[in-house]
BASEFI-142695 format. One record per residue: residue in three letters; x, z, y of N, C-alpha, C, O in turn. Coordinates in pm, whole numbers, padded with zeros to 5 digits, always signed. Layout:
BEGIN
ALAXZYXZYXZYXZY...
END
This chain:
BEGIN
MET-04859+13054-06965-04743+13043-06878-04657+13169-06886-04534+13161-06894GLU-04723+13288-06885-04650+13412-06891-04578+13427-07026-04464+13474-07031ASN-04646+13388-07135-04583+13397-07267-04462+13306-07275-04360+13341-07335SER-04473+13186-07215-04362+13092-07216-04243+13149-07139-04129+13138-07183ALA-04272+13210-07022-04165+13270-06943-04102+13387-07017-03981+13408-07011PHE-04185+13464-07086-04134+13579-07162-04043+13533-07274-03937+13592-07297ARG-04084+13427-07345-04001+13377-07454-03869+13322-07401-03764+13341-07463SER-03875+13254-07285-03753+13200-07225-03658+13312-07186-03538+13304-07210GLN-03713+13419-07124-03631+13532-07085-03572+13603-07206-03458+13649-07204ARG-03652+13611-07312-03605+13676-07434-03487+13600-07494-03392+13661-07543LYS-03493+13466-07490-03382+13387-07541-03255+13413-07460-03146+13426-07516TRP-03271+13420-07327-03155+13448-07242-03098+13585-07274-02976+13601-07282ASN-03184+13685-07293-03138+13820-07323-03062+13825-07455-02956+13887-07465ILE-03117+13759-07558-03051+13757-07689-02916+13687-07679-02816+13732-07734GLY-02915+13574-07606-02790+13500-07590-02685+13581-07515-02566+13577-07549PHE-02729+13655-07413-02634+13736-07336-02579+13850-07420-02460+13882-07411ILE-02665+13914-07500-02619+14023-07586-02518+13972-07689-02417+14037-07715LEU-02546+13855-07747-02452+13797-07843-02320+13764-07776-02213+13784-07834PHE-02327+13711-07653-02205+13678-07579-02122+13804-07553-02000+13803-07572LEU-02188+13913-07508-02116+14037-07481-02055+14095-07608-01943+14146-07607THR-02130+14087-07717-02079+14139-07844-01954+14064-07887-01855+14125-07928LEU-01958+13930-07877-01841+13848-07911-01725+13878-07819-01610+13888-07863LEU-01755+13892-07688-01648+13919-07591-01582+14054-07618-01460+14065-07612LEU-01662+14156-07648-01606+14287-07677-01526+14287-07807-01424+14355-07818ALA-01573+14210-07905-01500+14200-08032-01364+14136-08010-01264+14179-08068LEU-01359+14031-07928-01232+13966-07899-01141+14056-07816-01020+14062-07840LEU-01200+14126-07718-01121+14213-07633-01063+14331-07711-00953+14378-07680SER-01136+14378-07812-01088+14489-07892-00963+14453-07971-00886+14541-08009GLN-00943+14323-07997-00822+14279-08067-00701+14283-07975-00587+14284-08021ILE-00728+14285-07842-00618+14287-07746-00587+14429-07703-00471+14471-07703SER-00692+14505-07666-00671+14641-07617-00799+14722-07633-00904+14686-07579ILE-00791+14830-07707-00905+14921-07721-00936+14987-07586-01052+15010-07553HIS-00831+15016-07510-00848+15079-07379-00932+14991-07286-01026+15038-07223LEU-00898+14863-07279-00974+14770-07195-01117+14754-07247-01211+14738-07168THR-01133+14757-07376-01267+14745-07435-01354+14863-07393-01470+14844-07357LEU-01299+14984-07398-01374+15103-07358-01409+15098-07210-01519+15138-07171ILE-01316+15048-07127-01343+15036-06984-01457+14937-06959-01545+14961-06875MET-01456+14827-07031-01561+14727-07014-01696+14781-07061-01799+14756-06997VAL-01697+14853-07171-01822+14914-07220-01876+15012-07117-01996+15015-07090LEU-01786+15092-07059-01827+15187-06956-01883+15114-06834-01985+15155-06779GLY-01817+15006-06793-01864+14928-06678-02001+14867-06702-02087+14869-06615ILE-02021+14811-06821-02151+14751-06855-02259+14858-06858-02370+14836-06811SER-02227+14974-06913-02324+15084-06922-02363+15133-06783-02481+15154-06755LEU-02264+15151-06695-02292+15195-06559-02375+15090-06484-02468+15125-06411GLY-02340+14964-06502-02416+14858-06436-02560+14854-06483-02651+14833-06403PHE-02582+14876-06611-02718+14877-06666-02799+14992-06607-02914+14974-06566VAL-02738+15111-06602-02807+15229-06548-02838+15210-06400-02949+15242-06355LEU-02741+15159-06323-02763+15139-06180-02873+15036-06154-02955+15053-06065GLN-02874+14929-06234-02975+14824-06214-03114+14876-06248-03210+14847-06176LYS-03126+14952-06354-03257+15003-06395-03307+15116-06304-03427+15131-06283SER-03213+15194-06250-03253+15305-06163-03281+15259-06021-03345+15331-05944ARG-03234+15138-05984-03250+15084-05849-03184+15174-05747-03228+15180-05632PHE-03080+15245-05788-03013+15338-05697-02932+15260-05594-02857+15168-05628CYS-02948+15298-05468-02874+15231-05361-02854+15332-05248-02949+15398-05206LEU-02733+15342-05199-02702+15438-05094-02778+15409-04965-02822+15501-04897VAL-02793+15280-04932-02861+15247-04807-03007+15290-04811-03062+15335-04710SER-03070+15278-04927-03209+15323-04940-03219+15474-04928-03315+15526-04871ALA-03120+15545-04981-03120+15690-04973-03110+15739-04829-03164+15845-04796LEU-03040+15663-04744-03022+15705-04605-03123+15640-04511-03154+15695-04405ARG-03175+15522-04548-03264+15448-04460-03411+15482-04481-03485+15495-04384ASP-03453+15497-04605-03595+15516-04635-03659+15638-04569-03774+15630-04525PRO-03588+15752-04560-03652+15866-04492-03689+15836-04347-03789+15888-04297ILE-03611+15753-04280-03637+15722-04140-03743+15614-04125-03832+15624-04040LEU-03734+15509-04209-03824+15395-04194-03960+15416-04258-04063+15385-04198VAL-03962+15470-04378-04090+15480-04450-04123+15622-04494-04230+15645-04551GLY-04033+15717-04470-04062+15856-04503-04042+15891-04649-04075+16003-04689MET-03991+15801-04731-03969+15827-04873-03830+15888-04894-03732+15841-04836THR-03823+15991-04976-03694+16059-04996-03656+16075-05143-03570+16156-05176GLN-03720+15998-05232-03684+16010-05374-03536+15978-05397-03466+16053-05466LEU-03490+15866-05339-03351+15827-05358-03258+15920-05283-03145+15942-05326THR-03303+15975-05172-03222+16072-05098-03197+16194-05184-03084+16242-05192ARG-03302+16244-05248-03287+16362-05334-03204+16328-05458-03129+16412-05507ALA-03219+16205-05508-03136+16163-05622-02989+16160-05582-02902+16199-05660PHE-02962+16114-05460-02824+16110-05410-02767+16250-05396-02651+16274-05430LEU-02848+16345-05344-02803+16484-05330-02778+16546-05467-02682+16621-05485LEU-02864+16515-05563-02843+16564-05700-02715+16508-05759-02641+16579-05827LEU-02689+16380-05733-02566+16317-05780-02443+16386-05720-02345+16410-05790LEU-02450+16418-05591-02339+16488-05527-02317+16626-05591-02204+16668-05615GLY-02429+16696-05617-02418+16828-05678-02353+16823-05815-02267+16905-05846ILE-02395+16727-05897-02336+16713-06031-02187+16677-06021-02105+16728-06096SER-02155+16588-05926-02016+16547-05907-01929+16665-05864-01817+16680-05911ILE-01982+16748-05773-01907+16865-05726-01880+16961-05841-01768+17010-05856LEU-01982+16987-05922-01963+17077-06037-01864+17019-06137-01779+17090-06190GLY-01875+16889-06162-01783+16825-06256-01640+16827-06205-01546+16853-06281PHE-01623+16800-06075-01488+16800-06016-01428+16940-06020-01310+16957-06049ALA-01512+17041-05991-01463+17179-05996-01423+17218-06137-01322+17287-06156LEU-01500+17175-06237-01468+17207-06376-01336+17143-06418-01253+17207-06483VAL-01317+17017-06380-01192+16947-06413-01073+17017-06346-00969+17037-06408SER-01090+17053-06219-00981+17119-06145-00949+17254-06206-00832+17290-06220TRP-01053+17330-06243-01031+17461-06305-00962+17446-06440-00872+17524-06472SER-01003+17348-06520-00940+17326-06650-00794+17287-06634-00709+17330-06712ALA-00765+17204-06533-00626+17165-06509-00542+17284-06468-00427+17297-06510ALA-00600+17373-06385-00525+17492-06343-00500+17585-06462-00393+17645-06471GLN-00596+17597-06553-00580+17683-06670-00470+17631-06762-00404+17709-06831ARG-00450+17500-06763-00349+17439-06850-00221+17405-06776-00131+17341-06831ASN-00212+17449-06650-00094+17423-06567-00065+17274-06555+00050+17230-06557ILE-00173+17197-06543-00160+17052-06522-00170+17024-06373-00272+17054-06312PRO-00067+16967-06312-00072+16941-06167-00171+16828-06135-00179+16728-06205LEU-00246+16849-06027-00340+16748-05980-00291+16691-05847-00255+16765-05756SER-00291+16559-05838-00253+16493-05713-00381+16444-05645-00441+16345-05687LEU-00422+16514-05539-00546+16481-05469-00515+16403-05341-00419+16433-05271ASN-00598+16305-05313-00583+16227-05191-00675+16283-05084-00795+16256-05084ILE-00621+16362-04993-00696+16418-04882-00665+16332-04759-00560+16350-04696PHE-00753+16241-04726-00725+16145-04621-00751+16205-04482-00844+16284-04465PRO-00669+16168-04384-00695+16211-04246-00817+16138-04190-00861+16038-04247PHE-00870+16188-04080-00985+16123-04018-00964+16115-03867-00885+16191-03810GLY-01036+16024-03804-01022+16004-03660-01129+15913-03608-01235+15900-03669VAL-01103+15849-03494-01199+15756-03434-01230+15642-03528-01344+15596-03537HIS-01128+15596-03600-01148+15484-03691-01247+15520-03802-01316+15432-03854THR-01253+15647-03840-01348+15690-03943-01491+15675-03893-01579+15626-03965VAL-01515+15718-03768-01649+15709-03710-01690+15564-03689-01801+15525-03725VAL-01600+15484-03632-01631+15343-03607-01655+15269-03738-01750+15192-03749GLY-01569+15294-03837-01587+15230-03968-01717+15270-04034-01784+15186-04094GLY-01754+15398-04024-01880+15443-04081-02001+15378-04016-02096+15338-04084LEU-01998+15366-03882-02108+15302-03811-02120+15153-03847-02230+15103-03871LEU-02006+15084-03851-02009+14942-03885-02059+14921-04028-02137+14830-04055PHE-02013+15006-04119-02056+14993-04258-02204+15024-04272-02276+14958-04347GLY-02251+15127-04199-02394+15161-04204-02481+15050-04149-02584+15017-04209ILE-02441+14992-04036-02518+14880-03979-02517+14762-04075-02619+14697-04096GLY-02400+14735-04134-02390+14624-04229-02478+14646-04351-02538+14551-04401MET-02485+14769-04400-02570+14798-04516-02717+14770-04486-02787+14710-04568VAL-02762+14813-04368-02903+14793-04333-02933+14644-04317-03036+14596-04364LEU-02844+14571-04249-02867+14427-04229-02863+14350-04362-02939+14256-04383ALA-02773+14393-04451-02760+14324-04581-02869+14367-04678-02894+14299-04778GLY-02934+14480-04650-03039+14528-04739-02987+14600-04861-03059+14616-04959GLY-02862+14645-04856-02807+14716-04971-02664+14758-04945-02595+14700-04862CYS-02619+14861-05018-02481+14905-05010-02397+14817-05103-02445+14717-05156SER-02273+14855-05122-02186+14775-05210-02245+14763-05349-02247+14655-05408THR-02294+14875-05402-02355+14874-05535-02480+14787-05538-02498+14707-05630GLY-02567+14803-05436-02690+14723-05432-02664+14575-05423-02735+14495-05484ILE-02560+14537-05346-02526+14395-05332-02481+14339-05467-02522+14229-05506LEU-02396+14413-05538-02348+14365-05668-02462+14355-05769-02466+14262-05849ILE-02555+14451-05764-02670+14447-05855-02754+14322-05828-02794+14252-05922ARG-02780+14294-05702-02864+14178-05668-02795+14046-05698-02860+13948-05734ILE-02663+14043-05684-02590+13922-05725-02606+13899-05874-02629+13786-05918GLY-02595+14007-05952-02616+13996-06096-02756+13955-06133-02777+13893-06237GLU-02853+13988-06048-02992+13950-06073-03022+13808-06028-03131+13757-06054GLY-02925+13743-05962-02944+13603-05925-02980+13579-05780-03017+13467-05745PHE-02969+13681-05693-02998+13661-05551-02875+13603-05483-02781+13675-05449ALA-02876+13471-05464-02757+13400-05415-02720+13441-05273-02602+13442-05239MET-02818+13475-05189-02788+13510-05051-02703+13637-05041-02634+13658-04941GLN-02708+13721-05144-02626+13841-05142-02477+13809-05153-02393+13893-05124LEU-02445+13686-05196-02306+13644-05198-02249+13639-05057-02130+13665-05036VAL-02333+13606-04959-02290+13606-04819-02253+13748-04777-02150+13771-04713ALA-02339+13844-04813-02311+13984-04781-02185+14032-04852-02105+14107-04794PHE-02166+13990-04977-02047+14030-05051-01921+13972-04986-01818+14039-04980PHE-01930+13848-04937-01816+13786-04867-01783+13865-04742-01666+13891-04714GLY-01887+13904-04665-01863+13986-04547-01804+14121-04580-01718+14171-04507LEU-01848+14180-04691-01794+14308-04737-01646+14295-04770-01566+14381-04734ALA-01610+14187-04839-01470+14167-04877-01383+14144-04754-01274+14201-04743VAL-01430+14060-04662-01353+14032-04541-01338+14158-04457-01229+14188-04408GLY-01448+14232-04441-01443+14355-04363-01349+14459-04423-01280+14530-04350SER-01347+14467-04555-01258+14563-04622-01111+14528-04598-01029+14616-04573VAL-01080+14400-04606-00942+14356-04584-00901+14381-04440-00792+14432-04414LEU-00988+14344-04345-00957+14364-04204-00942+14513-04172-00854+14552-04095GLY-01028+14597-04231-01018+14739-04208-00889+14798-04262-00826+14881-04197GLU-00850+14753-04382-00727+14804-04443-00604+14761-04362-00508+14837-04350ARG-00609+14640-04308-00495+14589-04232-00485+14651-04092-00375+14657-04035SER-00596+14697-04037-00596+14745-03898-00602+14896-03886-00595+14948-03774VAL-00614+14969-03996-00633+15114-03988-00514+15183-03921-00532+15282-03850LYS-00393+15134-03943-00276+15196-03881-00276+15176-03730-00235+15265-03656LYS-00323+15060-03685-00331+15035-03541-00433+15128-03476-00411+15178-03365TRP-00543+15151-03545-00644+15243-03493-00588+15385-03484-00606+15452-03383SER-00521+15429-03589-00467+15566-03590-00357+15583-03486-00345+15690-03425ASN-00276+15479-03464-00171+15487-03363-00229+15489-03222-00176+15556-03134ALA-00339+15416-03202-00399+15407-03068-00478+15532-03032-00473+15578-02918PHE-00552+15588-03128-00641+15700-03098-00599+15832-03163-00654+15938-03133GLY-00501+15826-03252-00460+15947-03321-00555+15980-03436-00658+15915-03453GLU-00519+16079-03513-00603+16122-03625-00574+16268-03657-00470+16322-03617TRP-00666+16330-03729-00654+16469-03766-00636+16480-03918-00689+16399-03993PRO-00563+16579-03962-00542+16592-04107-00672+16622-04179-00761+16689-04125GLY-00683+16572-04300-00803+16596-04380-00817+16744-04415-00718+16816-04425ILE-00940+16787-04434-00968+16927-04466-01013+16936-04612-01106+16868-04654PHE-00946+17021-04687-00983+17047-04827-01027+17192-04835-00944+17282-04838LEU-01158+17214-04840-01213+17349-04831-01158+17447-04935-01134+17563-04900PRO-01136+17406-05061-01081+17503-05158-00947+17562-05115-00915+17675-05151ASP-00867+17486-05037-00740+17540-04988-00762+17646-04881-00676+17732-04860ILE-00877+17642-04814-00906+17735-04705-00988+17854-04755-00956+17969-04725LEU-01095+17825-04830-01188+17930-04871-01167+17975-05015-01206+18086-05052GLY-01105+17890-05097-01098+17916-05240-01206+17837-05312-01304+17793-05251TRP-01189+17819-05444-01281+17734-05519-01421+17792-05529-01519+17720-05508VAL-01433+17920-05562-01566+17978-05584-01649+17981-05455-01763+17935-05458PRO-01597+18032-05342-01676+18028-05219-01712+17886-05176-01822+17862-05127THR-01618+17793-05193-01647+17655-05156-01759+17597-05241-01849+17530-05190LEU-01753+17624-05370-01856+17574-05461-01993+17632-05425-02092+17559-05422ILE-01998+17760-05399-02125+17825-05361-02178+17766-05230-02297+17736-05219LEU-02090+17750-05132-02130+17696-05001-02184+17554-05014-02286+17521-04952GLU-02118+17472-05093-02161+17333-05107-02294+17323-05181-02380+17243-05143ILE-02313+17402-05284-02440+17400-05358-02555+17448-05270-02664+17392-05275ILE-02529+17552-05190-02633+17600-05097-02669+17492-04996-02786+17470-04968ALA-02567+17424-04942-02592+17319-04843-02672+17204-04904-02766+17154-04842LEU-02635+17161-05024-02706+17051-05090-02849+17092-05126-02941+17011-05115SER-02867+17216-05168-03001+17265-05202-03090+17267-05078-03208+17232-05084ALA-03032+17309-04965-03108+17311-04840-03147+17169-04798-03259+17145-04754LEU-03055+17075-04811-03085+16936-04777-03190+16878-04871-03276+16801-04828TRP-03184+16915-04998-03283+16868-05095-03422+16918-05059-03519+16843-05064GLN-03432+17046-05023-03560+17102-04984-03611+17038-04855-03730+17013-04841TRP-03519+17012-04762-03558+16946-04637-03611+16805-04665-03712+16763-04607ALA-03544+16732-04753-03588+16596-04787-03726+16599-04851-03810+16513-04823ARG-03750+16696-04935-03882+16709-04998-03989+16740-04894-04097+16682-04896TRP-03957+16832-04801-04051+16866-04694-04078+16747-04603-04191+16725-04560TRP-03973+16670-04574-03986+16555-04484-04081+16451-04543-04164+16395-04471GLN-04068+16424-04673-04157+16326-04734-04302+16374-04730-04391+16294-04701LYS-04326+16501-04758-04461+16554-04752-04518+16544-04612-04636+16514-04594LYS-04434+16568-04513-04479+16561-04375-04511+16418-04334-04614+16393-04271GLN-04424+16324-04369-04442+16185-04327-04557+16117-04400-04627+16035-04342LEU-04577+16150-04526-04680+16084-04607-04806+16166-04620-04904+16121-04679GLY-04805+16284-04565-04925+16369-04571-04959+16412-04711-05077+16422-04746GLU-04859+16439-04793-04884+16479-04932-04927+16626-04939-04952+16678-05047
END
């Protein structure tokens, strides 16, 4: 039975690879740019699916089960992103290339939206990425969560101005404008390192390692 299932899965995998190859070959005749974007998207999806990375697990597991592997992976991801962003910004400044950054304001709507999104992630069993991964794996019930995510996103986008008008908002803070790039980078790396060490200590404490 297992060999039969393995052969069936292998046929599906071969068929899917051939389909993607044909699709990319056809797309390359239309636009190399779109082809590269699709290759990048497929590669990212493959890595995310195999790594089982999910934001809700990174924030939920330390509280529910005491596991912090994904939490530390998330902190590492933030650290790499910060270094990469700083490198790009520094390179742009060296070449006198202007950067247009979106520094969004925050207010009551930010807190309410974060709480609603967090509750929704826990109830759905996954963040946006986790839901898309499970849909790709064939979990049909995650389509319900994806529908709720889409509806909630539209309602949030349409109502954000009403929230800001009713409760007000504060301008976004961009630390490099206040402290400079080097102090900000040092401060952020120290903070992430401290959180990483705390997450490691927390798992040892909860699991008695």
